[in-house]
N, C-alpha and C positions, 0 to 999 in steps of 0.2 A: 655314293656309295656303291660298290660293285655287287654284283649278284652273289647273295648268301644261300647257303643251302639250310633252310630252317628245318629243325626237328621238334615235333610235338611231344610233349610229355606223355607217357602212357598212363599217368594218373589224372589226366585232363578228363572233364566231364563231356557229355555228349551234346549239351546245349551251347556249344560255342565258347565254353569256359575253357579255352586251351591256353596253356602257356608254352611258347616256343622259344627255342634258343638256338643260335648260330655262332660260329666263330670264325675270325680271320686273324692269322697270326697270334699275337698275345692278347688281342681284344675278344671279348665275348659279348654277344648282344641278345637281349631278352625282350620279348613282346608278348602281348595278348593277341590271340588270333583274331578277336573280334574289334580289335582297335589297333591295326598293325602300324599306323602312323607313329605311334608312340613307342620308342625304343629306348631301353636302358642299356647304357654301354658300361662296361666294366672290364677288368683284366682278369686272367685266369687265376692269379694269385689272390685277388680279392674275392672273387666267386669262391675259391677253394675254402677260405677262411669263413666265408658266410655260411657255406654248407656245413661245415665242421660245427658252426654255432647252431645251427638248425637241428643238425642230429643230435646235439647236446641238449636239446629242448630250451635254448635261450629265447626263443621268439614264440614259444606256445602260448602265451598270454595274449597274443595278437588274435589268435583264432579261437579263443575260449568264449 
């Protein structure tokens, strides 16, 4: 994998609880900063659909 420009979420905590995201072309990569070896890969289209669902509250029961 070529060098990616990782961006941390501004909502990440201070105790290494950071979510980072990078992209290359149509692919989007998501990882936790304290475990950078494990990367979730998806497409921009699928990530956009997931974000719409999250904003609509579809996943709130996972954090309750």
